[in-house]
C-alpha positions in Angstrom: -0.4 0.6 0.0 2.6 2.3 0.6 4.5 1.8 -2.6 1.3 2.3 -4.5 0.5 5.3 -2.7 4.0 6.8 -3.6 3.7 6.2 -7.4 0.0 7.4 -6.8 1.8 11.5 -6.0 4.6 10.4 -8.4 1.9 10.4 -11.5 0.5 14.3 -10.4 3.7 15.7 -9.5 5.3 18.0 -12.0 7.6 17.2 -14.4 10.0 19.4 -13.1 10.4 22.7 -10.2 10.5 25.0 -13.0 7.4 23.9 -15.1 5.7 24.3 -11.2 6.2 27.7 -10.5 5.5 28.9 -14.0 2.0 27.9 -14.0 2.0 29.3 -10.9 2.9 32.5 -11.9 1.0 32.6 -15.1 -2.2 32.0 -12.6 -0.9 35.0 -10.3 -0.6 37.0 -13.3 -4.0 36.1 -14.6 -5.7 36.8 -11.0 -3.8 40.4 -10.3 -5.6 41.6 -14.1 -9.0 39.8 -13.5 -11.7 42.0 -12.8 -12.9 40.3 -9.8 -10.0 40.7 -8.1 -9.8 44.1 -8.5 -13.1 44.7 -7.3 -13.1 42.6 -4.5 -9.7 42.6 -2.9 -7.7 45.5 -4.5 -10.5 47.8 -4.1 -13.2 47.6 -2.0 -14.2 50.1 -0.1 -15.8 48.1 2.6 -12.6 47.1 5.1 -15.3 47.3 7.8 -17.5 45.0 6.5 -20.3 47.0 6.3 -23.3 46.1 3.9 -24.1 48.2 0.8 -27.5 48.8 1.8 -30.4 47.9 4.5 -34.1 47.3 5.4 -36.3 49.5 6.5 -36.8 47.8 10.0 -33.1 47.5 10.2 -32.7 51.2 9.8 -35.7 52.0 11.8 -34.2 50.0 14.8 -31.4 51.5 14.3 -32.5 55.0 15.3 -35.3 53.5 17.9 -38.1 54.5 15.4 -40.9 52.3 13.5 -41.1 51.2 10.1 -43.7 52.8 9.4 -42.2 56.2 10.2 -39.4 55.5 7.7 -41.9 54.5 5.1 -43.7 58.4 5.8 -40.4 60.2 5.4 -39.4 58.1 2.0 -42.9 59.2 0.7 -42.2 63.1 1.8 -38.3 63.0 -0.1 -36.8 63.5 3.4 -35.5 59.7 3.0 -34.0 57.9 -0.2 -35.3 54.2 -0.6 -34.2 52.6 -3.7 -36.1 49.0 -4.9 -33.6 46.4 -5.6 -34.1 43.4 -8.7 -36.1 41.6 -6.6 -38.9 43.9 -5.7 -37.1 44.6 -2.0 -36.8 47.9 -0.4 -33.5 49.4 0.7 -31.8 51.8 1.7 -28.5 52.5 0.6 -25.6 53.2 2.7 -24.5 56.0 1.7 -28.2 57.9 1.9 -28.2 56.4 5.5 -24.8 58.0 6.3 -26.7 61.2 4.8 -29.5 61.4 6.7 -27.6 60.2 10.0 -25.0 62.9 9.6 -27.8 65.8 8.6 -30.2 65.0 11.5 -27.3 64.4 14.1 -29.2 61.2 15.0 -28.4 59.2 18.1 -28.0 55.6 17.4 -29.9 52.9 19.5 -28.9 50.1 17.9 -25.9 50.8 15.6 -24.9 47.3 14.9 -28.3 47.1 12.9 -26.6 49.0 9.7 -23.4 47.5 10.1 -21.7 50.2 13.2 -20.3 49.4 16.3 -22.2 48.8 18.7 -20.1 50.9 21.3 -21.7 53.9 19.2 -25.2 53.8 20.6 -26.2 56.8 22.0 -22.8 58.5 20.8 -22.1 61.5 22.9 -23.0 64.9 21.9 -19.7 66.4 23.4 -17.7 64.5 20.5 -18.9 67.4 18.3 -16.1 69.3 19.7 -12.9 68.4 18.0 -10.6 69.4 21.1 -12.5 67.3 23.5 -12.5 64.7 20.7 -8.7 64.8 19.9 -8.0 64.7 24.5 -9.8 61.9 23.9 -8.7 60.1 21.1 -5.4 60.6 22.1 -6.4 58.5 25.5 -7.5 56.2 23.6 -4.8 55.5 21.6 -2.4 55.5 24.4 -4.3 52.8 26.8 -4.8 50.6 23.9 -8.8 51.0 23.7 -9.6 49.9 19.9 -13.0 50.6 20.4 -13.1 53.8 21.7 -10.6 55.4 19.3 -13.1 54.0 16.4 -16.1 55.6 18.1 -14.4 58.8 18.3 -13.8 58.7 14.6 -16.9 57.3 13.5 -19.0 59.9 16.2 -17.5 63.0 14.5 -18.4 61.8 11.3 -21.3 61.2 12.0 -22.2 64.6 13.6 -21.5 66.3 10.7 -17.8 66.9 10.4 -16.2 65.9 6.7 -13.6 63.3 7.1 -11.0 65.9 5.6 -11.5 67.9 9.2 -11.6 64.9 11.5 -8.1 63.3 9.9 -6.7 67.1 10.1 -7.8 68.6 13.2 -8.1 65.0 15.6 -5.7 62.1 13.5 -3.0 64.2 12.0 -2.1 65.9 15.4 -1.9 62.4 17.4 0.3 61.0 14.3 2.9 63.7 14.8 2.7 63.1 18.4 3.4 59.1 18.5 6.3 59.9 15.9 8.2 62.4 18.2 7.2 59.4 21.0 9.1 56.8 18.8 11.8 58.9 18.9 12.5 58.5 22.4 13.5 55.7 24.8 12.5 51.8 23.6 9.8 52.0 25.8 8.7 55.5 24.5 9.3 53.4 21.3 7.3 50.5 21.7 4.6 52.2 23.1 4.1 54.4 20.0 4.8 51.5 17.3 1.6 49.9 19.6 -0.5 52.9 19.3 0.8 53.5 15.5 -0.9 49.6 14.7 -4.3 50.7 16.4 -4.6 54.3 14.8 -3.9 52.6 11.6 -6.6 50.0 12.3 -9.2 52.4 13.3 -8.9 54.6 10.3 -8.9 51.5 7.6 -12.3 50.9 9.6 -13.2 54.3 9.4 -12.4 54.6 5.5 -15.0 51.6 5.5 -17.5 53.7 6.7 -16.9 56.7 4.5 -18.4 54.7 1.4 -16.7 55.0 -2.1 -19.4 53.1 -3.4 -19.5 53.5 -7.1 -16.5 51.6 -9.8 -14.2 54.9 -10.3 -10.7 54.2 -9.5 -7.9 56.2 -7.9 -4.5 54.7 -6.7 -2.2 56.9 -4.9 0.5 56.8 -1.8 3.1 58.6 0.6 6.6 58.9 -1.1 8.2 58.7 2.4 7.1 56.0 5.6 8.4 57.8 8.5 4.7 56.9 10.1 4.1 53.6 8.6 1.1 53.8 6.7 -0.7 56.6 8.3 0.3 59.3 5.9 -1.1 57.8 2.6 -4.3 55.9 4.5 -5.6 59.5 5.8 -5.2 60.6 2.6 -7.1 57.7 1.4 -9.6 58.2 3.7 -10.7 61.8 2.5 -10.6 60.8 -1.4 -12.5 57.9 -0.4 -14.9 60.2 1.4 -15.5 61.9 -2.1 -16.7 58.5 -3.3 -13.6 57.0 -5.0 -12.7 53.7 -4.4 -8.8 53.9 -3.6 -6.2 51.7 -3.8 -3.6 52.5 -1.3 -0.2 51.9 -2.1 1.1 52.7 0.9 4.7 54.6 2.2 7.7 54.6 -0.1 5.6 54.5 -3.3 7.7 57.0 -5.8 5.2 58.6 -8.3 6.6 56.9 -11.3 4.7 53.9 -9.7 1.7 55.7 -9.6 1.7 56.4 -13.4 2.2 52.7 -13.5 -1.0 52.0 -11.9 -3.0 55.1 -13.6 -2.1 53.2 -17.1 -2.7 49.3 -15.7 -6.0 50.4 -14.5 -7.2 53.2 -16.6 -7.6 55.3 -13.3 -8.7 58.8 -13.5 -7.8 60.4 -10.1 -4.0 59.6 -8.7 -3.2 61.2 -5.6 0.0 61.3 -3.2 1.7 62.5 0.5 4.7 64.5 0.1 5.9 64.0 3.8 9.5 65.7 3.0 11.0 68.2 0.5 11.2 65.7 -2.7 14.4 65.2 -5.0 15.0 66.6 -8.3 14.3 63.1 -9.6 10.6 62.6 -7.8 10.2 66.6 -9.1 10.2 65.1 -12.5 8.5 62.1 -11.8 5.9 64.5 -10.6 5.6 66.4 -13.6 5.0 63.0 -15.5 2.4 62.1 -13.7 0.7 65.4 -13.8 1.4 65.1 -17.7 -0.1 61.5 -17.9 -3.3 62.6 -15.9 -3.7 65.5 -18.0 -4.3 63.4 -21.2 -6.3 61.2 -19.5 -8.3 64.1 -18.7 -8.2 63.1 -14.9 -7.0 64.7 -11.7 -4.1 64.5 -9.0 -4.0 65.8 -5.7 -0.9 66.6 -3.8 -0.7 67.0 0.0 2.0 67.5 1.9 5.5 69.1 1.4 4.4 70.6 -2.1 6.1 74.4 -2.0 9.2 72.7 -4.5 6.4 71.5 -7.3 4.5 74.8 -7.0 6.5 76.2 -10.4 6.2 72.7 -12.2 3.5 71.1 -11.5 0.2 73.5 -12.8 -3.4 73.4 -13.9 -6.8 72.8 -14.0 -6.1 69.1 -13.4 -3.8 69.2 -10.4 -3.9 70.2 -6.4 -1.4 71.2 -4.4 -2.3 71.9 -0.7 -0.4 71.5 2.7 -3.8 71.4 4.1 -6.3 68.3 3.4 -9.2 70.0 4.3 -7.9 72.4 1.2 -7.4 69.9 -0.5 -10.6 68.1 0.3 -12.4 71.0 -1.5 -10.3 71.2 -4.3 -11.3 67.2 -4.8 -14.9 68.4 -4.3 -15.3 70.9 -7.0 -13.6 68.3 -9.7 -15.5 65.6 -11.1 -14.9 63.8 -14.3 -17.1 65.6 -17.1 -19.4 62.3 -17.8 -20.1 62.0 -14.2 -22.5 64.2 -13.1 -24.0 62.1 -10.5 -20.8 61.6 -8.8 -20.8 65.9 -8.7 -23.6 65.4 -6.6 -22.9 63.0 -4.1 -19.9 64.6 -3.5 -21.5 68.4 -2.6 -24.2 65.8 -0.2 -20.6 64.9 1.9 -19.8 68.6 3.0 
């Protein structure tokens, strides 16, 4: 029996290791090029696992009212309800978030619409950015992931834009952690653990922000001092404007973003510039800007952009040192053939 088993295994063994690995590399390349992989892995807009739409009952349970009240709101135009191909009435995620933010609704059962349970009756004083900043700092240092996530979600649901949350609350904490990382070994360990926790919270926050369309954007950060946080912060802002974001992460030169733009036919490129760019990096930015102009696209750069202002110009380019300023430029630009997306972007302000 043992001899027969060994012969059976030998029959299915590849002719040579070279053929074995060649077939697997070919399969991997085909997978990377497939639309299924792009849609469900690279460009997933729901890293937090949020569903695209909710039933009227789920939405009513979430905010503590009756299902008939939700139906009346829909009839009066206060809430938009769509009908699926199966004839089911659904409230899309973006529409639910729009309503909650506009009316600053207190959630009674947030889990019914895919939100964390710790947002139940979220605090009104989180509308104050100073209080929220102090709360986020305490949660991150003490390792309270649920608390850090609730601060980000609570601010957004209270009506603040993603850019405001990132600029006024998250970025100061990232800078503080970077300073702490340069201290003693204990400080460094604490800073790295806190940074990882904040990155996890931001990834889930990006899932809340939407980007439910099929418009693809690509980007990254030129340096990597704070790990994935710089590019992830900008990705959150871009996602809040209705774009699917392919975040290439830290230490991504503009030439790689240009390659991704060409490969995936992206109309929007974005980059975080952590430090003053070298001459080579400037030339790569020039090439990337020209590519986006030829494609009828848009390039958004945040950070140390002073060296680019004289060489990277045009209506298709936005350079800013403030995420809030860059967010306004992004919302003002949309592809000429995407008027519905322009309306969705204006609703997020």
